[in-house]
Gaussian input, Z-matrix of N, CA and C with variables (Angstrom, degrees):
# hf/3-21g

backbone

0 1
 N
 C     1     B1
 C     2     B2     1     A1
 N     3     B3     2     A2     1     D1
 C     4     B4     3     A3     2     D2
 C     5     B5     4     A4     3     D3
 N     6     B6     5     A5     4     D4
 C     7     B7     6     A6     5     D5
 C     8     B8     7     A7     6     D6
 N     9     B9     8     A8     7     D7
 C    10    B10     9     A9     8     D8
 C    11    B11    10    A10     9     D9
 N    12    B12    11    A11    10    D10
 C    13    B13    12    A12    11    D11
 C    14    B14    13    A13    12    D12
 N    15    B15    14    A14    13    D13
 C    16    B16    15    A15    14    D14
 C    17    B17    16    A16    15    D15
 N    18    B18    17    A17    16    D16
 C    19    B19    18    A18    17    D17
 C    20    B20    19    A19    18    D18
 N    21    B21    20    A20    19    D19
 C    22    B22    21    A21    20    D20
 C    23    B23    22    A22    21    D21
 N    24    B24    23    A23    22    D22
 C    25    B25    24    A24    23    D23
 C    26    B26    25    A25    24    D24
 N    27    B27    26    A26    25    D25
 C    28    B28    27    A27    26    D26
 C    29    B29    28    A28    27    D27
 N    30    B30    29    A29    28    D28
 C    31    B31    30    A30    29    D29
 C    32    B32    31    A31    30    D30
 N    33    B33    32    A32    31    D31
 C    34    B34    33    A33    32    D32
 C    35    B35    34    A34    33    D33
 N    36    B36    35    A35    34    D34
 C    37    B37    36    A36    35    D35
 C    38    B38    37    A37    36    D36
 N    39    B39    38    A38    37    D37
 C    40    B40    39    A39    38    D38
 C    41    B41    40    A40    39    D39
 N    42    B42    41    A41    40    D40
 C    43    B43    42    A42    41    D41
 C    44    B44    43    A43    42    D42
 N    45    B45    44    A44    43    D43
 C    46    B46    45    A45    44    D44
 C    47    B47    46    A46    45    D45
 N    48    B48    47    A47    46    D46
 C    49    B49    48    A48    47    D47
 C    50    B50    49    A49    48    D48
 N    51    B51    50    A50    49    D49
 C    52    B52    51    A51    50    D50
 C    53    B53    52    A52    51    D51
 N    54    B54    53    A53    52    D52
 C    55    B55    54    A54    53    D53
 C    56    B56    55    A55    54    D54
 N    57    B57    56    A56    55    D55
 C    58    B58    57    A57    56    D56
 C    59    B59    58    A58    57    D57
 N    60    B60    59    A59    58    D58
 C    61    B61    60    A60    59    D59
 C    62    B62    61    A61    60    D60
 N    63    B63    62    A62    61    D61
 C    64    B64    63    A63    62    D62
 C    65    B65    64    A64    63    D63
 N    66    B66    65    A65    64    D64
 C    67    B67    66    A66    65    D65
 C    68    B68    67    A67    66    D66
 N    69    B69    68    A68    67    D67
 C    70    B70    69    A69    68    D68
 C    71    B71    70    A70    69    D69
 N    72    B72    71    A71    70    D70
 C    73    B73    72    A72    71    D71
 C    74    B74    73    A73    72    D72
 N    75    B75    74    A74    73    D73
 C    76    B76    75    A75    74    D74
 C    77    B77    76    A76    75    D75
 N    78    B78    77    A77    76    D76
 C    79    B79    78    A78    77    D77
 C    80    B80    79    A79    78    D78
 N    81    B81    80    A80    79    D79
 C    82    B82    81    A81    80    D80
 C    83    B83    82    A82    81    D81
 N    84    B84    83    A83    82    D82
 C    85    B85    84    A84    83    D83
 C    86    B86    85    A85    84    D84
 N    87    B87    86    A86    85    D85
 C    88    B88    87    A87    86    D86
 C    89    B89    88    A88    87    D87
 N    90    B90    89    A89    88    D88
 C    91    B91    90    A90    89    D89
 C    92    B92    91    A91    90    D90
 N    93    B93    92    A92    91    D91
 C    94    B94    93    A93    92    D92
 C    95    B95    94    A94    93    D93
 N    96    B96    95    A95    94    D94
 C    97    B97    96    A96    95    D95
 C    98    B98    97    A97    96    D96
 N    99    B99    98    A98    97    D97
 C   100   B100    99    A99    98    D98
 C   101   B101   100   A100    99    D99
 N   102   B102   101   A101   100   D100
 C   103   B103   102   A102   101   D101
 C   104   B104   103   A103   102   D102
 N   105   B105   104   A104   103   D103
 C   106   B106   105   A105   104   D104
 C   107   B107   106   A106   105   D105
 N   108   B108   107   A107   106   D106
 C   109   B109   108   A108   107   D107
 C   110   B110   109   A109   108   D108
 N   111   B111   110   A110   109   D109
 C   112   B112   111   A111   110   D110
 C   113   B113   112   A112   111   D111
 N   114   B114   113   A113   112   D112
 C   115   B115   114   A114   113   D113
 C   116   B116   115   A115   114   D114
 N   117   B117   116   A116   115   D115
 C   118   B118   117   A117   116   D116
 C   119   B119   118   A118   117   D117
 N   120   B120   119   A119   118   D118
 C   121   B121   120   A120   119   D119
 C   122   B122   121   A121   120   D120
 N   123   B123   122   A122   121   D121
 C   124   B124   123   A123   122   D122
 C   125   B125   124   A124   123   D123
 N   126   B126   125   A125   124   D124
 C   127   B127   126   A126   125   D125
 C   128   B128   127   A127   126   D126
 N   129   B129   128   A128   127   D127
 C   130   B130   129   A129   128   D128
 C   131   B131   130   A130   129   D129
 N   132   B132   131   A131   130   D130
 C   133   B133   132   A132   131   D131
 C   134   B134   133   A133   132   D132
 N   135   B135   134   A134   133   D133
 C   136   B136   135   A135   134   D134
 C   137   B137   136   A136   135   D135
 N   138   B138   137   A137   136   D136
 C   139   B139   138   A138   137   D137
 C   140   B140   139   A139   138   D138
 N   141   B141   140   A140   139   D139
 C   142   B142   141   A141   140   D140
 C   143   B143   142   A142   141   D141
 N   144   B144   143   A143   142   D142
 C   145   B145   144   A144   143   D143
 C   146   B146   145   A145   144   D144
 N   147   B147   146   A146   145   D145
 C   148   B148   147   A147   146   D146
 C   149   B149   148   A148   147   D147
 N   150   B150   149   A149   148   D148
 C   151   B151   150   A150   149   D149
 C   152   B152   151   A151   150   D150
 N   153   B153   152   A152   151   D151
 C   154   B154   153   A153   152   D152
 C   155   B155   154   A154   153   D153
 N   156   B156   155   A155   154   D154
 C   157   B157   156   A156   155   D155
 C   158   B158   157   A157   156   D156
 N   159   B159   158   A158   157   D157
 C   160   B160   159   A159   158   D158
 C   161   B161   160   A160   159   D159
 N   162   B162   161   A161   160   D160
 C   163   B163   162   A162   161   D161
 C   164   B164   163   A163   162   D162
 N   165   B165   164   A164   163   D163
 C   166   B166   165   A165   164   D164
 C   167   B167   166   A166   165   D165
 N   168   B168   167   A167   166   D166
 C   169   B169   168   A168   167   D167
 C   170   B170   169   A169   168   D168
 N   171   B171   170   A170   169   D169
 C   172   B172   171   A171   170   D170
 C   173   B173   172   A172   171   D171
 N   174   B174   173   A173   172   D172
 C   175   B175   174   A174   173   D173
 C   176   B176   175   A175   174   D174
 N   177   B177   176   A176   175   D175
 C   178   B178   177   A177   176   D176
 C   179   B179   178   A178   177   D177
 N   180   B180   179   A179   178   D178
 C   181   B181   180   A180   179   D179
 C   182   B182   181   A181   180   D180
 N   183   B183   182   A182   181   D181
 C   184   B184   183   A183   182   D182
 C   185   B185   184   A184   183   D183
 N   186   B186   185   A185   184   D184
 C   187   B187   186   A186   185   D185
 C   188   B188   187   A187   186   D186
 N   189   B189   188   A188   187   D187
 C   190   B190   189   A189   188   D188
 C   191   B191   190   A190   189   D189
 N   192   B192   191   A191   190   D190
 C   193   B193   192   A192   191   D191
 C   194   B194   193   A193   192   D192
 N   195   B195   194   A194   193   D193
 C   196   B196   195   A195   194   D194
 C   197   B197   196   A196   195   D195
 N   198   B198   197   A197   196   D196
 C   199   B199   198   A198   197   D197
 C   200   B200   199   A199   198   D198
 N   201   B201   200   A200   199   D199
 C   202   B202   201   A201   200   D200
 C   203   B203   202   A202   201   D201
 N   204   B204   203   A203   202   D202
 C   205   B205   204   A204   203   D203
 C   206   B206   205   A205   204   D204
 N   207   B207   206   A206   205   D205
 C   208   B208   207   A207   206   D206
 C   209   B209   208   A208   207   D207
 N   210   B210   209   A209   208   D208
 C   211   B211   210   A210   209   D209
 C   212   B212   211   A211   210   D210
 N   213   B213   212   A212   211   D211
 C   214   B214   213   A213   212   D212
 C   215   B215   214   A214   213   D213
 N   216   B216   215   A215   214   D214
 C   217   B217   216   A216   215   D215
 C   218   B218   217   A217   216   D216
 N   219   B219   218   A218   217   D217
 C   220   B220   219   A219   218   D218
 C   221   B221   220   A220   219   D219
 N   222   B222   221   A221   220   D220
 C   223   B223   222   A222   221   D221
 C   224   B224   223   A223   222   D222
 N   225   B225   224   A224   223   D223
 C   226   B226   225   A225   224   D224
 C   227   B227   226   A226   225   D225
 N   228   B228   227   A227   226   D226
 C   229   B229   228   A228   227   D227
 C   230   B230   229   A229   228   D228
 N   231   B231   230   A230   229   D229
 C   232   B232   231   A231   230   D230
 C   233   B233   232   A232   231   D231
 N   234   B234   233   A233   232   D232
 C   235   B235   234   A234   233   D233
 C   236   B236   235   A235   234   D234
 N   237   B237   236   A236   235   D235
 C   238   B238   237   A237   236   D236
 C   239   B239   238   A238   237   D237
 N   240   B240   239   A239   238   D238
 C   241   B241   240   A240   239   D239
 C   242   B242   241   A241   240   D240
 N   243   B243   242   A242   241   D241
 C   244   B244   243   A243   242   D242
 C   245   B245   244   A244   243   D243
 N   246   B246   245   A245   244   D244
 C   247   B247   246   A246   245   D245
 C   248   B248   247   A247   246   D246
 N   249   B249   248   A248   247   D247
 C   250   B250   249   A249   248   D248
 C   251   B251   250   A250   249   D249
 N   252   B252   251   A251   250   D250
 C   253   B253   252   A252   251   D251
 C   254   B254   253   A253   252   D252
 N   255   B255   254   A254   253   D253
 C   256   B256   255   A255   254   D254
 C   257   B257   256   A256   255   D255
 N   258   B258   257   A257   256   D256
 C   259   B259   258   A258   257   D257
 C   260   B260   259   A259   258   D258
 N   261   B261   260   A260   259   D259
 C   262   B262   261   A261   260   D260
 C   263   B263   262   A262   261   D261
 N   264   B264   263   A263   262   D262
 C   265   B265   264   A264   263   D263
 C   266   B266   265   A265   264   D264
 N   267   B267   266   A266   265   D265
 C   268   B268   267   A267   266   D266
 C   269   B269   268   A268   267   D267
 N   270   B270   269   A269   268   D268
 C   271   B271   270   A270   269   D269
 C   272   B272   271   A271   270   D270
 N   273   B273   272   A272   271   D271
 C   274   B274   273   A273   272   D272
 C   275   B275   274   A274   273   D273
 N   276   B276   275   A275   274   D274
 C   277   B277   276   A276   275   D275
 C   278   B278   277   A277   276   D276
 N   279   B279   278   A278   277   D277
 C   280   B280   279   A279   278   D278
 C   281   B281   280   A280   279   D279
 N   282   B282   281   A281   280   D280
 C   283   B283   282   A282   281   D281
 C   284   B284   283   A283   282   D282
 N   285   B285   284   A284   283   D283
 C   286   B286   285   A285   284   D284
 C   287   B287   286   A286   285   D285
 N   288   B288   287   A287   286   D286
 C   289   B289   288   A288   287   D287
 C   290   B290   289   A289   288   D288
 N   291   B291   290   A290   289   D289
 C   292   B292   291   A291   290   D290
 C   293   B293   292   A292   291   D291
 N   294   B294   293   A293   292   D292
 C   295   B295   294   A294   293   D293
 C   296   B296   295   A295   294   D294
 N   297   B297   296   A296   295   D295
 C   298   B298   297   A297   296   D296
 C   299   B299   298   A298   297   D297
 N   300   B300   299   A299   298   D298
 C   301   B301   300   A300   299   D299
 C   302   B302   301   A301   300   D300
 N   303   B303   302   A302   301   D301
 C   304   B304   303   A303   302   D302
 C   305   B305   304   A304   303   D303
 N   306   B306   305   A305   304   D304
 C   307   B307   306   A306   305   D305
 C   308   B308   307   A307   306   D306
 N   309   B309   308   A308   307   D307
 C   310   B310   309   A309   308   D308
 C   311   B311   310   A310   309   D309

   B1=1.4437
   B2=1.5243
   B3=1.3162
   B4=1.4550
   B5=1.5169
   B6=1.3278
   B7=1.4591
   B8=1.5173
   B9=1.3186
   B10=1.4646
   B11=1.5219
   B12=1.3022
   B13=1.4627
   B14=1.5365
   B15=1.3313
   B16=1.4658
   B17=1.5304
   B18=1.3362
   B19=1.4590
   B20=1.5190
   B21=1.3190
   B22=1.4628
   B23=1.5259
   B24=1.3321
   B25=1.4593
   B26=1.5193
   B27=1.3059
   B28=1.4652
   B29=1.5171
   B30=1.3417
   B31=1.4525
   B32=1.5273
   B33=1.3283
   B34=1.4510
   B35=1.5320
   B36=1.3324
   B37=1.4716
   B38=1.5366
   B39=1.3254
   B40=1.4571
   B41=1.5279
   B42=1.3210
   B43=1.4639
   B44=1.5110
   B45=1.3058
   B46=1.4676
   B47=1.5217
   B48=1.3221
   B49=1.4668
   B50=1.5265
   B51=1.3266
   B52=1.4638
   B53=1.5265
   B54=1.3240
   B55=1.4570
   B56=1.5151
   B57=1.3169
   B58=1.4671
   B59=1.5293
   B60=1.3179
   B61=1.4683
   B62=1.5266
   B63=1.3052
   B64=1.4702
   B65=1.5263
   B66=1.3525
   B67=1.4692
   B68=1.5231
   B69=1.3167
   B70=1.4649
   B71=1.5281
   B72=1.3133
   B73=1.4647
   B74=1.5272
   B75=1.3319
   B76=1.4611
   B77=1.5244
   B78=1.3334
   B79=1.4708
   B80=1.5252
   B81=1.3317
   B82=1.4579
   B83=1.5235
   B84=1.3193
   B85=1.4633
   B86=1.5274
   B87=1.3367
   B88=1.4656
   B89=1.5197
   B90=1.3371
   B91=1.4696
   B92=1.5210
   B93=1.3200
   B94=1.4626
   B95=1.5139
   B96=1.3282
   B97=1.4664
   B98=1.5214
   B99=1.3260
   B100=1.4638
   B101=1.5231
   B102=1.3249
   B103=1.4665
   B104=1.5278
   B105=1.3404
   B106=1.4609
   B107=1.5236
   B108=1.3169
   B109=1.4639
   B110=1.5214
   B111=1.3250
   B112=1.4617
   B113=1.5207
   B114=1.3253
   B115=1.4559
   B116=1.5324
   B117=1.3092
   B118=1.4580
   B119=1.5216
   B120=1.3080
   B121=1.4639
   B122=1.5249
   B123=1.3218
   B124=1.4663
   B125=1.5289
   B126=1.2978
   B127=1.4584
   B128=1.5209
   B129=1.3130
   B130=1.4475
   B131=1.5143
   B132=1.2998
   B133=1.4554
   B134=1.5266
   B135=1.3197
   B136=1.4647
   B137=1.5146
   B138=1.3087
   B139=1.4530
   B140=1.5264
   B141=1.3298
   B142=1.4576
   B143=1.5217
   B144=1.3136
   B145=1.4664
   B146=1.5210
   B147=1.3052
   B148=1.4581
   B149=1.5339
   B150=1.3227
   B151=1.4618
   B152=1.5287
   B153=1.3211
   B154=1.4606
   B155=1.5233
   B156=1.3357
   B157=1.4595
   B158=1.5255
   B159=1.3210
   B160=1.4640
   B161=1.5245
   B162=1.3270
   B163=1.4667
   B164=1.5254
   B165=1.3227
   B166=1.4604
   B167=1.5213
   B168=1.3397
   B169=1.4592
   B170=1.5268
   B171=1.3236
   B172=1.4654
   B173=1.5299
   B174=1.3086
   B175=1.4657
   B176=1.5303
   B177=1.3433
   B178=1.4596
   B179=1.5251
   B180=1.3122
   B181=1.4570
   B182=1.5183
   B183=1.3280
   B184=1.4621
   B185=1.5337
   B186=1.3179
   B187=1.4639
   B188=1.5314
   B189=1.3357
   B190=1.4585
   B191=1.5305
   B192=1.3280
   B193=1.4623
   B194=1.5255
   B195=1.3372
   B196=1.4629
   B197=1.5279
   B198=1.3312
   B199=1.4632
   B200=1.5277
   B201=1.3210
   B202=1.4623
   B203=1.5263
   B204=1.3298
   B205=1.4608
   B206=1.5245
   B207=1.3043
   B208=1.4716
   B209=1.5317
   B210=1.3488
   B211=1.4636
   B212=1.5285
   B213=1.3307
   B214=1.4743
   B215=1.5289
   B216=1.3286
   B217=1.4606
   B218=1.5255
   B219=1.3105
   B220=1.4523
   B221=1.5269
   B222=1.3178
   B223=1.4636
   B224=1.5251
   B225=1.3087
   B226=1.4617
   B227=1.5169
   B228=1.3196
   B229=1.4596
   B230=1.5241
   B231=1.3289
   B232=1.4641
   B233=1.5281
   B234=1.3242
   B235=1.4622
   B236=1.5176
   B237=1.3258
   B238=1.4622
   B239=1.5176
   B240=1.3322
   B241=1.4630
   B242=1.5330
   B243=1.3118
   B244=1.4651
   B245=1.5172
   B246=1.3167
   B247=1.4635
   B248=1.5219
   B249=1.3226
   B250=1.4658
   B251=1.5122
   B252=1.3165
   B253=1.4621
   B254=1.5266
   B255=1.3252
   B256=1.4620
   B257=1.5311
   B258=1.3296
   B259=1.4603
   B260=1.5261
   B261=1.3278
   B262=1.4684
   B263=1.5256
   B264=1.3177
   B265=1.4707
   B266=1.5265
   B267=1.3288
   B268=1.4687
   B269=1.5224
   B270=1.3255
   B271=1.4629
   B272=1.5221
   B273=1.3268
   B274=1.4599
   B275=1.5196
   B276=1.3135
   B277=1.4598
   B278=1.5247
   B279=1.3301
   B280=1.4600
   B281=1.5294
   B282=1.3177
   B283=1.4600
   B284=1.5201
   B285=1.3006
   B286=1.4560
   B287=1.5292
   B288=1.3131
   B289=1.4703
   B290=1.5257
   B291=1.3139
   B292=1.4552
   B293=1.5327
   B294=1.3148
   B295=1.4571
   B296=1.5221
   B297=1.2940
   B298=1.4580
   B299=1.5178
   B300=1.3257
   B301=1.4577
   B302=1.5275
   B303=1.3224
   B304=1.4597
   B305=1.5229
   B306=1.3098
   B307=1.4683
   B308=1.5249
   B309=1.3069
   B310=1.4686
   B311=1.4788
   A1=111.08
   A2=117.58
   A3=121.70
   A4=112.36
   A5=117.97
   A6=121.33
   A7=110.90
   A8=117.51
   A9=121.25
   A10=109.78
   A11=116.78
   A12=121.15
   A13=109.94
   A14=116.51
   A15=121.28
   A16=110.78
   A17=117.18
   A18=120.72
   A19=113.25
   A20=118.29
   A21=121.24
   A22=112.73
   A23=117.80
   A24=120.31
   A25=110.26
   A26=116.08
   A27=122.19
   A28=107.26
   A29=115.26
   A30=120.90
   A31=109.17
   A32=116.82
   A33=121.79
   A34=111.79
   A35=117.22
   A36=120.43
   A37=111.21
   A38=118.22
   A39=120.95
   A40=109.82
   A41=116.57
   A42=120.74
   A43=112.32
   A44=117.20
   A45=120.42
   A46=110.46
   A47=116.99
   A48=120.38
   A49=110.68
   A50=116.95
   A51=120.34
   A52=111.03
   A53=116.49
   A54=120.86
   A55=113.15
   A56=117.87
   A57=121.35
   A58=112.34
   A59=117.52
   A60=120.85
   A61=113.23
   A62=117.50
   A63=120.68
   A64=112.44
   A65=120.13
   A66=118.13
   A67=113.03
   A68=116.88
   A69=119.37
   A70=110.25
   A71=116.40
   A72=121.07
   A73=110.97
   A74=116.46
   A75=119.63
   A76=112.60
   A77=118.71
   A78=120.13
   A79=110.20
   A80=117.05
   A81=119.30
   A82=111.27
   A83=117.85
   A84=120.99
   A85=110.61
   A86=117.20
   A87=120.87
   A88=111.52
   A89=117.59
   A90=120.50
   A91=110.48
   A92=117.27
   A93=120.63
   A94=112.06
   A95=116.90
   A96=119.92
   A97=111.34
   A98=117.34
   A99=120.74
   A100=110.76
   A101=116.17
   A102=120.13
   A103=110.24
   A104=116.90
   A105=119.64
   A106=111.23
   A107=117.57
   A108=120.95
   A109=110.51
   A110=117.07
   A111=120.13
   A112=111.27
   A113=117.66
   A114=120.56
   A115=111.59
   A116=117.46
   A117=120.42
   A118=112.87
   A119=117.00
   A120=120.70
   A121=113.02
   A122=117.24
   A123=123.44
   A124=111.13
   A125=115.73
   A126=121.01
   A127=109.38
   A128=115.08
   A129=120.07
   A130=109.57
   A131=113.93
   A132=118.85
   A133=109.45
   A134=116.85
   A135=121.69
   A136=111.13
   A137=116.37
   A138=121.77
   A139=108.26
   A140=115.91
   A141=118.70
   A142=108.62
   A143=115.47
   A144=118.85
   A145=111.86
   A146=117.86
   A147=119.22
   A148=111.02
   A149=117.44
   A150=120.01
   A151=111.39
   A152=116.98
   A153=120.19
   A154=111.59
   A155=116.60
   A156=119.17
   A157=110.38
   A158=116.26
   A159=119.29
   A160=111.38
   A161=117.16
   A162=119.43
   A163=111.06
   A164=115.57
   A165=119.41
   A166=112.12
   A167=116.01
   A168=119.99
   A169=110.55
   A170=117.05
   A171=121.04
   A172=110.76
   A173=117.42
   A174=120.57
   A175=109.79
   A176=116.50
   A177=119.98
   A178=111.37
   A179=117.75
   A180=120.51
   A181=111.27
   A182=116.44
   A183=120.20
   A184=111.12
   A185=116.07
   A186=120.47
   A187=109.58
   A188=116.49
   A189=120.31
   A190=110.53
   A191=116.76
   A192=120.55
   A193=110.91
   A194=116.14
   A195=119.74
   A196=110.78
   A197=117.02
   A198=119.94
   A199=111.47
   A200=117.81
   A201=120.05
   A202=111.07
   A203=117.43
   A204=121.01
   A205=112.06
   A206=117.93
   A207=120.88
   A208=112.62
   A209=116.07
   A210=119.35
   A211=114.01
   A212=117.21
   A213=122.22
   A214=111.35
   A215=116.81
   A216=122.90
   A217=109.39
   A218=116.01
   A219=120.07
   A220=113.05
   A221=118.45
   A222=120.39
   A223=111.18
   A224=116.97
   A225=120.59
   A226=110.28
   A227=116.91
   A228=120.90
   A229=111.42
   A230=117.89
   A231=121.06
   A232=110.87
   A233=117.03
   A234=120.66
   A235=111.93
   A236=116.69
   A237=120.94
   A238=110.32
   A239=117.01
   A240=120.84
   A241=111.45
   A242=117.56
   A243=120.75
   A244=110.83
   A245=117.70
   A246=120.83
   A247=110.55
   A248=118.06
   A249=121.17
   A250=110.64
   A251=117.28
   A252=120.75
   A253=111.19
   A254=116.80
   A255=120.56
   A256=111.54
   A257=117.16
   A258=120.40
   A259=112.05
   A260=117.34
   A261=120.41
   A262=110.08
   A263=117.61
   A264=120.49
   A265=110.00
   A266=117.35
   A267=120.63
   A268=111.26
   A269=117.22
   A270=120.48
   A271=110.51
   A272=116.99
   A273=119.40
   A274=112.71
   A275=118.55
   A276=120.32
   A277=110.85
   A278=117.80
   A279=121.04
   A280=115.64
   A281=119.50
   A282=120.38
   A283=115.73
   A284=119.40
   A285=121.40
   A286=112.89
   A287=117.91
   A288=121.63
   A289=112.02
   A290=117.01
   A291=122.13
   A292=110.59
   A293=115.91
   A294=121.87
   A295=111.30
   A296=117.51
   A297=123.00
   A298=109.66
   A299=118.09
   A300=121.98
   A301=110.04
   A302=115.86
   A303=120.35
   A304=110.69
   A305=116.09
   A306=122.15
   A307=108.32
   A308=116.58
   A309=119.75
   A310=110.79
   D1=-30.42
   D2=-178.69
   D3=-67.11
   D4=-35.26
   D5=-179.92
   D6=-68.89
   D7=-39.69
   D8=178.76
   D9=-64.24
   D10=-43.09
   D11=178.69
   D12=-64.53
   D13=-38.48
   D14=178.84
   D15=-63.27
   D16=-41.25
   D17=-178.12
   D18=-76.06
   D19=-14.93
   D20=179.14
   D21=-89.64
   D22=-0.21
   D23=179.25
   D24=-68.44
   D25=151.48
   D26=175.79
   D27=-101.22
   D28=88.61
   D29=-172.16
   D30=-138.51
   D31=130.85
   D32=-178.28
   D33=-63.04
   D34=-41.41
   D35=-178.94
   D36=-67.50
   D37=-31.73
   D38=174.64
   D39=-63.69
   D40=-40.14
   D41=176.64
   D42=-62.35
   D43=-39.08
   D44=178.65
   D45=-65.90
   D46=-44.63
   D47=179.62
   D48=-63.43
   D49=-46.59
   D50=178.33
   D51=-63.72
   D52=-38.80
   D53=179.43
   D54=-63.94
   D55=-25.49
   D56=176.70
   D57=-89.32
   D58=-40.11
   D59=-175.20
   D60=-73.83
   D61=-41.88
   D62=-174.65
   D63=-61.43
   D64=-46.95
   D65=179.07
   D66=-64.99
   D67=-34.66
   D68=179.67
   D69=-64.03
   D70=-48.60
   D71=-178.99
   D72=-61.62
   D73=-49.85
   D74=-175.94
   D75=-72.35
   D76=-29.75
   D77=177.06
   D78=-65.23
   D79=-43.05
   D80=177.14
   D81=-68.68
   D82=-34.94
   D83=176.04
   D84=-63.14
   D85=-47.09
   D86=178.63
   D87=-65.49
   D88=-37.19
   D89=177.96
   D90=-65.32
   D91=-39.69
   D92=176.85
   D93=-65.15
   D94=-41.53
   D95=177.23
   D96=-65.16
   D97=-39.17
   D98=177.19
   D99=-63.81
   D100=-43.29
   D101=179.80
   D102=-62.79
   D103=-43.76
   D104=179.50
   D105=-63.79
   D106=-41.48
   D107=179.33
   D108=-63.99
   D109=-39.86
   D110=178.91
   D111=-66.71
   D112=-38.64
   D113=-179.87
   D114=-71.81
   D115=-41.03
   D116=-177.46
   D117=-75.31
   D118=-35.99
   D119=-176.70
   D120=-96.23
   D121=-4.89
   D122=178.28
   D123=54.04
   D124=52.60
   D125=178.87
   D126=-113.06
   D127=157.33
   D128=175.35
   D129=-72.82
   D130=169.66
   D131=-179.26
   D132=-79.77
   D133=103.19
   D134=178.83
   D135=-86.19
   D136=-28.76
   D137=-176.65
   D138=-114.05
   D139=130.45
   D140=173.96
   D141=-72.15
   D142=140.72
   D143=-177.71
   D144=-65.92
   D145=-27.28
   D146=178.05
   D147=-67.75
   D148=-26.59
   D149=177.66
   D150=-69.13
   D151=-19.67
   D152=177.48
   D153=-69.91
   D154=-18.19
   D155=174.44
   D156=-61.68
   D157=-35.63
   D158=179.43
   D159=-63.90
   D160=-34.70
   D161=174.98
   D162=-66.24
   D163=-38.26
   D164=175.55
   D165=-62.45
   D166=-38.07
   D167=177.06
   D168=-67.22
   D169=-35.31
   D170=-179.20
   D171=-65.70
   D172=-32.38
   D173=177.22
   D174=-62.04
   D175=-33.59
   D176=176.69
   D177=-58.06
   D178=-36.03
   D179=-179.39
   D180=-66.38
   D181=-37.17
   D182=176.22
   D183=-65.92
   D184=-41.65
   D185=179.17
   D186=-66.67
   D187=-40.88
   D188=179.04
   D189=-61.50
   D190=-42.33
   D191=178.37
   D192=-61.52
   D193=-40.54
   D194=178.17
   D195=-60.11
   D196=-42.91
   D197=-178.59
   D198=-68.31
   D199=-34.08
   D200=-178.90
   D201=-77.87
   D202=-50.69
   D203=-172.11
   D204=-79.15
   D205=-49.63
   D206=-173.35
   D207=-82.26
   D208=-47.54
   D209=-172.35
   D210=-96.66
   D211=-11.15
   D212=-177.88
   D213=56.60
   D214=37.40
   D215=-179.96
   D216=-102.85
   D217=83.84
   D218=-173.96
   D219=-71.42
   D220=-34.59
   D221=-179.75
   D222=-67.12
   D223=-41.37
   D224=176.90
   D225=-63.62
   D226=-42.64
   D227=179.21
   D228=-64.45
   D229=-36.18
   D230=177.06
   D231=-64.23
   D232=-40.69
   D233=176.97
   D234=-62.24
   D235=-43.08
   D236=177.91
   D237=-64.51
   D238=-41.55
   D239=-178.39
   D240=-65.31
   D241=-43.48
   D242=-179.14
   D243=-64.39
   D244=-44.39
   D245=179.22
   D246=-66.19
   D247=-40.91
   D248=178.74
   D249=-61.86
   D250=-44.73
   D251=178.15
   D252=-61.66
   D253=-43.90
   D254=179.08
   D255=-63.69
   D256=-40.31
   D257=179.38
   D258=-67.36
   D259=-39.56
   D260=179.28
   D261=-66.89
   D262=-42.84
   D263=177.92
   D264=-62.99
   D265=-44.43
   D266=178.37
   D267=-62.41
   D268=-38.09
   D269=177.99
   D270=-60.21
   D271=-49.35
   D272=-176.35
   D273=-72.03
   D274=-23.83
   D275=177.19
   D276=-81.01
   D277=-44.68
   D278=-170.03
   D279=-105.83
   D280=-33.12
   D281=-167.03
   D282=-115.45
   D283=-1.31
   D284=-172.16
   D285=-57.00
   D286=-45.31
   D287=-177.81
   D288=-103.87
   D289=21.42
   D290=-177.67
   D291=-79.04
   D292=148.25
   D293=175.12
   D294=-103.51
   D295=11.48
   D296=179.92
   D297=-62.72
   D298=134.18
   D299=-178.59
   D300=-106.87
   D301=137.14
   D302=176.30
   D303=-71.87
   D304=-42.61
   D305=177.92
   D306=-127.57
   D307=144.49
   D308=178.69
   D309=-109.33

């Protein structure tokens, strides 16, 4: 019960932490699913694994919407939005044409 209460706080620093953790977790989850699909279906790599980071960033938008609409936690949503914007800008500046793989 304490974790649920902790996540319902309206706190800017909570938004920053969530904005960093959620894309990392979901990017590795999507990379693992992509790897499994490639191994099971014996297909070439159509999607670069670095592009899966963008899907992880998109999950942040869903979480941000939840904090704004359902919980009315605007400060937390602002933290998530700022981190998401910074991560997307950093992606397009540094990683867009990268061949770096999340999973090998």
